[in-house]
C-alpha positions as CSV (number, residue, x, y, z in Angstrom):
1,M,-138.2,-204.1,-110.1
2,I,-139.1,-202.3,-106.7
3,S,-140.7,-199.0,-106.6
4,R,-141.7,-196.8,-103.7
5,I,-143.3,-193.4,-103.2
6,I,-141.0,-190.7,-101.9
7,Y,-143.5,-187.5,-101.9
8,K,-147.0,-187.2,-102.4
9,S,-148.5,-183.8,-103.1
10,R,-151.8,-182.3,-104.2
11,M,-154.3,-184.5,-106.0
12,S,-152.4,-187.6,-107.3
13,S,-149.0,-186.0,-107.9
14,R,-146.1,-187.9,-106.5
15,V,-142.4,-188.5,-106.8
16,A,-141.5,-192.2,-107.0
17,E,-138.3,-194.1,-107.0
18,I,-137.7,-197.1,-109.2
19,S,-134.9,-199.5,-108.2
20,L,-133.7,-202.0,-110.7
21,R,-130.4,-203.9,-110.6
22,D,-128.7,-201.5,-108.2
23,K,-129.8,-198.5,-110.3
24,K,-132.4,-196.0,-109.2
25,L,-134.8,-193.9,-111.4
26,V,-136.7,-190.9,-110.0
27,T,-140.0,-190.0,-111.4
28,P,-141.7,-188.1,-113.0
29,T,-139.3,-188.7,-115.8
30,Y,-139.1,-188.7,-119.6
31,F,-137.5,-191.2,-122.1
32,P,-136.6,-189.8,-125.5
33,A,-137.9,-192.2,-128.0
34,V,-136.0,-193.2,-131.2
35,S,-138.2,-194.3,-134.0
36,T,-137.9,-194.2,-137.8
37,A,-141.8,-193.7,-138.1
38,G,-142.2,-190.1,-139.4
39,V,-138.9,-188.7,-138.1
40,G,-136.3,-187.0,-140.4
41,Y,-133.4,-188.7,-138.9
42,S,-131.8,-192.2,-139.0
43,A,-132.4,-194.4,-135.9
44,E,-128.6,-194.9,-135.7
45,G,-127.9,-191.2,-135.8
46,L,-130.4,-190.4,-133.1
47,I,-129.2,-193.3,-130.8
48,R,-125.5,-192.0,-131.2
49,L,-126.6,-188.4,-130.4
50,V,-128.3,-189.5,-127.3
51,L,-125.4,-191.5,-126.1
52,A,-122.8,-188.8,-126.9
53,A,-125.0,-186.3,-125.0
54,K,-125.0,-188.7,-121.9
55,Y,-128.7,-188.4,-121.5
56,P,-129.5,-191.1,-119.0
57,R,-132.6,-192.5,-120.4
58,L,-133.5,-193.8,-123.8
59,L,-136.3,-195.8,-125.5
60,V,-135.4,-197.7,-128.7
61,S,-137.7,-199.7,-131.0
62,A,-136.7,-203.3,-131.4
63,Y,-138.1,-203.1,-135.0
64,D,-135.4,-200.4,-135.8
65,T,-132.5,-202.2,-134.1
66,C,-133.3,-205.3,-135.9
67,N,-133.4,-203.4,-139.2
68,M,-130.2,-201.4,-138.9
69,R,-127.5,-201.5,-141.5
70,K,-125.4,-204.5,-141.0
71,E,-122.2,-202.5,-141.1
72,N,-123.4,-200.5,-138.0
73,K,-125.6,-203.0,-136.1
74,S,-123.0,-204.8,-133.9
75,D,-121.3,-201.8,-132.7
76,L,-124.5,-199.9,-131.9
77,L,-126.2,-202.8,-130.1
78,S,-122.9,-203.3,-128.1
79,Q,-123.1,-199.5,-127.2
80,L,-126.7,-199.8,-126.2
81,S,-125.9,-202.7,-123.9
82,N,-123.0,-200.6,-122.3
83,F,-125.3,-197.8,-121.9
84,S,-127.7,-200.0,-119.8
85,R,-124.8,-201.2,-117.7
86,C,-123.5,-197.8,-117.0
87,N,-126.3,-196.5,-114.6
88,S,-128.5,-195.3,-117.4
89,F,-132.0,-196.9,-118.1
90,L,-132.7,-198.4,-121.5
91,L,-136.3,-199.2,-122.5
92,L,-137.1,-201.4,-125.4
93,D,-140.3,-200.9,-127.5
94,S,-141.8,-203.8,-129.2
95,G,-141.8,-202.1,-132.7
96,V,-145.5,-202.8,-133.4
97,F,-146.0,-199.2,-134.3
98,E,-143.1,-199.0,-136.7
99,G,-144.1,-202.3,-138.3
100,Y,-147.6,-200.9,-138.6
101,W,-146.4,-197.6,-139.9
102,R,-144.2,-199.3,-142.6
103,R,-147.0,-201.9,-143.4
104,D,-144.5,-204.6,-142.6
105,R,-146.6,-207.7,-141.8
106,T,-143.5,-209.8,-141.3
107,W,-143.0,-208.1,-137.9
108,T,-144.4,-210.6,-135.4
109,F,-144.0,-211.6,-131.7
110,E,-141.3,-214.0,-132.9
111,S,-139.3,-211.3,-134.6
112,Y,-139.6,-209.1,-131.5
113,A,-138.5,-212.1,-129.3
114,D,-135.4,-212.6,-131.2
115,A,-134.5,-208.9,-131.6
116,I,-134.7,-208.0,-127.8
117,K,-132.4,-210.8,-126.8
118,Q,-129.6,-209.0,-128.7
119,I,-129.6,-206.1,-126.3
120,E,-129.1,-205.8,-122.6
121,S,-132.0,-203.6,-121.4
122,D,-133.6,-202.5,-118.1
123,L,-137.3,-202.4,-119.2
124,Y,-139.1,-203.8,-122.2
125,F,-142.7,-203.3,-123.5
126,S,-145.0,-206.3,-124.0
127,F,-145.7,-207.1,-127.8
128,D,-148.7,-204.7,-127.7
129,M,-152.0,-205.5,-129.3
130,L,-153.3,-202.3,-131.2
131,A,-157.0,-201.7,-130.5
132,D,-159.1,-202.7,-133.5
133,P,-162.8,-201.5,-133.4
134,N,-163.7,-204.3,-135.7
135,M,-162.4,-207.0,-133.2
136,N,-164.8,-208.7,-130.8
137,G,-164.1,-207.1,-127.3
138,K,-163.6,-210.4,-125.6
139,S,-161.2,-211.7,-128.2
140,F,-159.2,-208.5,-128.0
141,I,-158.9,-208.8,-124.3
142,E,-157.9,-212.5,-124.5
143,E,-155.3,-211.6,-127.1
144,T,-153.9,-208.8,-125.1
145,Y,-153.6,-211.1,-122.0
146,R,-151.9,-213.8,-124.0
147,S,-149.4,-211.3,-125.6
148,I,-148.5,-209.9,-122.1
149,T,-148.1,-213.3,-120.7
150,D,-145.9,-214.5,-123.5
151,S,-143.8,-211.3,-123.3
152,Y,-143.3,-211.6,-119.6
153,V,-141.0,-214.7,-120.0
154,L,-138.9,-213.4,-122.9
155,L,-136.1,-211.8,-120.6
156,G,-135.3,-212.8,-117.1
157,R,-132.8,-210.0,-116.7
158,S,-135.3,-207.1,-117.5
159,Q,-138.6,-205.9,-116.3
160,C,-141.5,-206.4,-118.7
161,V,-143.9,-203.4,-118.8
162,P,-147.4,-204.6,-120.2
163,I,-148.9,-202.2,-122.8
164,L,-152.8,-201.9,-122.7
165,H,-154.7,-200.3,-125.6
166,G,-158.2,-199.5,-126.1
167,T,-160.4,-197.7,-128.9
168,D,-161.7,-195.1,-126.2
169,P,-160.9,-194.1,-122.7
170,E,-163.6,-196.2,-121.2
171,K,-162.2,-199.3,-122.8
172,V,-158.7,-198.4,-121.7
173,V,-159.8,-198.1,-118.1
174,A,-161.8,-201.2,-118.2
175,L,-159.1,-203.2,-119.7
176,V,-156.5,-202.0,-117.1
177,Q,-159.0,-202.8,-114.3
178,S,-159.6,-206.3,-115.7
179,F,-156.0,-206.9,-116.1
180,A,-155.2,-205.7,-112.6
181,D,-158.0,-207.9,-111.1
182,L,-156.6,-210.9,-113.1
183,D,-152.9,-210.5,-112.3
184,Q,-152.0,-208.1,-109.7
185,D,-148.3,-209.2,-109.8
186,K,-148.0,-207.8,-113.4
187,V,-149.2,-204.2,-112.6
188,C,-146.0,-203.1,-110.9
189,M,-145.6,-200.9,-114.0
190,I,-148.0,-200.6,-116.9
191,G,-148.2,-198.5,-120.1
192,V,-151.0,-196.8,-121.9
193,A,-150.9,-194.6,-125.0
194,E,-151.8,-191.0,-124.7
195,R,-153.9,-191.1,-127.8
196,D,-156.1,-193.7,-126.4
197,C,-156.9,-191.6,-123.3
198,G,-159.2,-189.3,-125.1
199,A,-159.6,-186.4,-127.7
200,T,-158.7,-183.4,-125.4
201,L,-156.2,-182.7,-122.8
202,I,-158.9,-182.5,-120.0
203,Q,-160.4,-185.9,-121.1
204,R,-157.1,-187.4,-121.1
205,A,-156.3,-186.0,-117.7
206,G,-159.4,-187.5,-116.4
207,T,-158.6,-190.9,-117.9
208,V,-155.0,-190.8,-116.3
209,A,-156.6,-190.0,-113.0
210,R,-158.9,-192.9,-113.3
211,L,-156.1,-195.3,-114.1
212,R,-154.1,-194.0,-111.2
213,E,-157.1,-194.9,-108.9
214,V,-157.2,-198.4,-110.5
215,L,-153.5,-198.9,-109.9
216,N,-153.7,-197.6,-106.4
217,S,-156.5,-200.0,-105.5
218,K,-153.8,-202.8,-106.0
219,S,-150.7,-200.9,-104.9
220,E,-149.9,-197.1,-104.9
221,N,-146.4,-198.0,-105.8
222,S,-147.5,-199.1,-109.3
223,I,-145.9,-197.1,-112.0
224,L,-148.0,-195.5,-114.8
225,H,-146.2,-194.9,-118.1
226,I,-147.8,-192.8,-120.9
227,L,-146.6,-193.7,-124.4
228,G,-146.3,-191.0,-127.1
229,C,-146.4,-188.1,-124.6
230,G,-143.7,-185.3,-124.9
231,N,-145.7,-182.1,-124.8
232,P,-144.4,-180.3,-121.7
233,T,-147.8,-179.1,-120.7
234,S,-149.3,-182.6,-121.0
235,L,-146.3,-184.0,-118.8
236,L,-147.2,-181.5,-116.2
237,V,-150.9,-182.3,-116.2
238,Y,-150.6,-185.9,-116.3
239,S,-148.0,-185.9,-113.5
240,Y,-150.5,-184.0,-111.5
241,C,-153.0,-186.7,-112.1
242,G,-150.7,-189.5,-111.0
243,A,-148.6,-190.5,-114.2
244,D,-144.9,-191.4,-113.5
245,T,-143.0,-192.0,-116.7
246,F,-143.3,-190.7,-120.4
247,D,-141.8,-191.2,-123.8
248,S,-142.2,-189.7,-127.2
249,T,-140.4,-188.8,-130.5
250,D,-141.1,-185.1,-130.0
251,W,-137.6,-184.3,-129.0
252,S,-136.5,-185.3,-132.6
253,R,-139.5,-183.8,-134.3
254,Y,-140.0,-180.2,-132.9
255,V,-138.2,-177.7,-130.8
256,L,-139.3,-176.9,-127.3
257,D,-139.6,-173.4,-125.8
258,R,-138.4,-173.6,-122.3
259,R,-140.1,-170.3,-121.4
260,S,-143.5,-170.8,-122.9
261,L,-143.4,-174.7,-122.9
262,K,-144.7,-174.5,-126.4
263,I,-143.6,-176.7,-129.4
264,A,-142.3,-175.1,-132.5
265,D,-141.0,-176.1,-135.9
266,I,-137.7,-177.8,-135.4
267,A,-136.1,-175.2,-137.8
268,H,-137.1,-172.3,-135.5
269,L,-134.7,-172.8,-132.7
270,R,-132.9,-169.5,-133.4
271,L,-136.3,-167.6,-133.2
272,L,-136.7,-168.8,-129.6
273,R,-133.8,-166.6,-128.5
274,C,-132.8,-169.5,-126.2
275,D,-129.7,-168.9,-123.9
276,C,-129.5,-172.5,-122.6
277,P,-125.9,-173.9,-122.6
278,M,-126.5,-175.8,-125.8
279,C,-127.8,-172.7,-127.8
280,R,-125.5,-170.1,-126.1
281,K,-122.2,-172.1,-127.0
282,E,-123.8,-173.5,-130.4
283,V,-123.0,-177.0,-129.4
284,G,-123.0,-179.3,-132.3
285,P,-123.7,-179.0,-136.0
286,P,-126.9,-176.9,-136.9
287,N,-129.2,-179.9,-137.6
288,E,-128.3,-181.5,-134.2
289,R,-128.4,-178.4,-132.1
290,P,-132.2,-178.3,-131.7
291,L,-132.1,-182.1,-130.5
292,L,-129.3,-181.2,-127.9
293,H,-131.4,-178.3,-126.8
294,N,-134.5,-180.6,-126.4
295,L,-132.5,-183.2,-124.5
296,L,-131.3,-180.6,-122.0
297,F,-134.7,-179.1,-121.7
298,Y,-136.3,-182.5,-120.8
299,Q,-133.6,-183.3,-118.3
300,N,-134.1,-180.0,-116.5
301,F,-137.8,-180.0,-116.9
302,V,-138.5,-183.4,-115.2
303,V,-136.4,-182.3,-112.3
304,K,-138.4,-179.0,-112.1
305,I,-141.7,-181.1,-112.1
306,Q,-140.2,-183.3,-109.3
307,N,-139.3,-180.3,-107.2
308,M,-142.6,-178.6,-107.7
309,I,-144.3,-181.9,-106.3
310,R,-142.0,-181.9,-103.4
311,D,-142.7,-178.2,-102.7
312,S,-146.3,-178.6,-103.2
313,T,-146.2,-175.8,-105.9
314,I,-147.4,-177.8,-108.9
315,A,-151.0,-176.7,-108.6
316,S,-150.1,-173.0,-108.5
317,Y,-147.7,-173.4,-111.5
318,L,-150.5,-175.1,-113.5
319,S,-153.0,-172.5,-112.6
320,D,-150.6,-169.8,-113.8
321,H,-149.8,-171.7,-116.9
322,L,-153.2,-173.1,-117.9
323,G,-155.6,-170.6,-116.2
324,E,-157.5,-171.3,-113.0
325,D,-160.7,-172.3,-114.9
326,V,-158.9,-175.0,-116.9
327,L,-157.2,-176.3,-113.7
328,S,-160.5,-176.3,-111.9
329,E,-162.0,-178.3,-114.8
330,I,-159.1,-180.9,-114.5
331,E,-159.6,-181.0,-110.7
332,G,-163.2,-181.6,-111.2
333,R,-162.3,-184.8,-113.2
334,L,-160.2,-186.0,-110.3
335,A,-162.7,-185.2,-107.6
């Protein structure tokens, strides 16, 4: 994987280009994540919806693909591989969260290693070690390093993205710094969970900015991925602070108001009075329409963020959207 910065703007905002196997991905960008954890749709149904909508990026959980119904599995895995081959980007998640959520202790590194070999992907996460406050700090770091090292050799055709967790923002930053110092070659792209970056938006923004500084000290071309982040305001703020790529299940759990950038109950699409093409033409059955609306929203929204960075208007937009006082507080964290 090769990445380069195309534009830099105020603070740490930037537009980058990722090149991988003759394909290019421009950031900031968003991957709709498919997961069975707490979502009212089947993984198979969500995957087919994204593929049919021709959304060009997708994150799927190896846990969910491994546990698909047998009658659907072969066909869907083939479709996912074709998706990756046809100029779209497929990102595979380790499934640790789904295994944890379902209390399935049979999901191990070996399970993950077997599952991801069945799909042709572009990027895949390392088998992440969830932060445990009861675990010795040194032991947790060693286990994290070992898991990343073992994950890196699983697929030669795809790019491994190390996932680094921490029980608080300080530990996340320290772990990323330690990992970057230990193995600079493996930080061309790393991922951290939004929830690990702090309790408030401003605290999380400060953590993202500090992570950007750590990565820049090795290479400003390093890509920073934020897991579990789909709130439009958060995408804007973290992009301003130097994050590049995002994923979440929000697109399949809520409905997004493209005017206010707020999230509403998925059943409230009609109340938004949206006139986007999906809503205006009433595309798809009623239970799928909010998801198609959301996919179109994210596709347009990330392009809007990219353009604001290019035009150096992202700060003024954030000021109007958040208020000058909030933006000033965020910028104070970046200074």
